[in-house]
C-alpha positions in Angstrom: 25.3 32.5 75.6 25.1 35.9 74.0 27.2 37.6 76.7 30.1 35.0 76.1 30.0 35.8 72.4 30.2 39.5 73.0 33.1 39.1 75.3 34.9 37.0 72.8 34.5 39.6 70.1 35.8 42.4 72.4 38.9 40.2 73.1 39.4 39.5 69.4 39.0 43.2 68.6 41.6 44.2 71.3 44.0 41.5 70.0 43.7 42.6 66.3 44.1 46.2 67.4 47.2 45.4 69.5 48.9 43.4 66.6 48.1 46.2 64.1 49.6 48.7 66.4 52.8 46.6 66.9 53.1 46.2 63.1 52.7 49.9 62.5 55.3 50.8 65.1 57.7 48.2 63.7 57.4 49.7 60.2 57.5 53.4 61.2 60.3 53.3 63.9 63.2 53.1 61.3 61.8 56.2 59.4 61.4 58.1 62.7 65.0 57.4 63.7 66.3 58.3 60.3 64.3 61.6 60.4 65.7 62.5 63.8 69.2 61.9 62.8 68.6 64.3 59.9 67.2 66.9 62.2 70.2 66.6 64.5 72.6 66.9 61.5 70.8 70.1 60.3 70.9 71.5 64.0 74.6 70.9 64.2 75.2 72.4 60.8 73.2 75.6 61.8 75.0 75.8 65.1 78.4 75.6 63.4 77.5 78.1 60.7 76.3 80.4 63.5 79.6 80.2 65.3 81.5 80.7 62.1 79.3 83.8 61.4 80.3 85.4 64.7 83.9 84.9 63.9 83.7 86.3 60.3 81.8 89.1 61.4 84.6 90.0 63.9 87.2 89.4 61.2 85.4 91.7 58.8 85.0 94.4 61.5 88.7 94.4 62.2 89.7 94.3 58.6 87.3 97.3 57.9 88.7 99.4 60.7 92.2 98.7 59.8 95.4 98.6 61.8 95.0 99.2 65.6 91.6 97.6 65.9 90.7 94.7 67.9 87.5 92.5 68.5 86.6 89.7 70.9 84.3 86.8 70.0 83.0 84.1 72.3 81.9 80.7 70.9 80.0 78.1 72.7 80.9 74.8 71.1 78.2 72.2 71.5 80.5 69.4 70.3 84.4 69.2 69.8 85.1 71.0 66.6 88.1 72.1 64.5 88.0 75.6 63.0 90.2 76.4 60.0 91.0 80.2 59.6 92.6 81.5 56.3 92.9 84.9 54.7 89.9 84.2 52.4 87.7 81.9 54.5 86.8 80.4 57.8 85.6 76.8 57.8 84.7 73.8 59.9 84.2 70.1 59.2 81.2 68.5 61.0 80.8 64.8 61.3 77.2 63.7 60.5 75.3 60.9 62.0 75.5 58.6 58.9 79.3 58.9 59.0 79.7 61.4 56.3 81.6 64.8 56.8 80.2 68.1 55.9 82.3 71.3 55.5 80.7 74.5 56.6 82.7 77.4 55.0 82.2 81.1 55.0 84.2 83.5 52.9 85.8 86.5 54.4 88.5 89.1 53.2 91.3 89.5 55.6 95.1 89.5 56.2 95.0 86.5 58.5 97.6 83.8 58.2 96.3 80.2 57.8 95.7 78.8 61.3 93.5 76.1 62.9 91.9 75.8 66.3 90.7 72.6 67.9 87.8 73.4 70.2 86.6 71.2 73.1 83.0 71.4 74.2 82.3 74.6 76.0 83.1 78.3 75.9 86.0 79.7 73.9 87.0 83.4 73.4 89.0 84.5 70.5 90.8 87.8 70.1 91.0 89.2 66.5 93.4 92.2 66.2 95.4 94.0 63.6 98.4 95.5 65.4 99.6 98.9 64.4 102.6 98.6 61.9 101.8 95.0 61.0 100.9 93.7 57.6 98.9 90.7 59.0 96.0 90.4 61.4 96.3 88.0 64.3 93.7 85.6 65.8 94.3 84.0 69.1 92.3 82.1 71.7 92.3 83.3 75.3 
């Protein structure tokens, strides 16, 4: 009789443990998904800022060296993105997981005319140059 009682207690213990585990997972899963989405948004923002930083560094280099200078920048886009270039900033709009948009903007002094580039996923090469005898710098995609 005692052996049956112990078996029943073990079965009840396992059943209670399983139900508790299911309830715990059910309540914590939404928080986990939300935190993962936030982490992916931060990662996307950092990636976009890194790409814009490469571009602004090249623009500053060409602007500092003056007419006749030229720089090449390669950007590896993880997702399709649009980069806006103006004479005082370079910016990009990122779509977040919750549907909102975030604008990543880096200030830079240059003589570039306003331009924008739509980048698909993959590698993109930009040439930033300031031709001799020209007032404005030129940025083009190879």
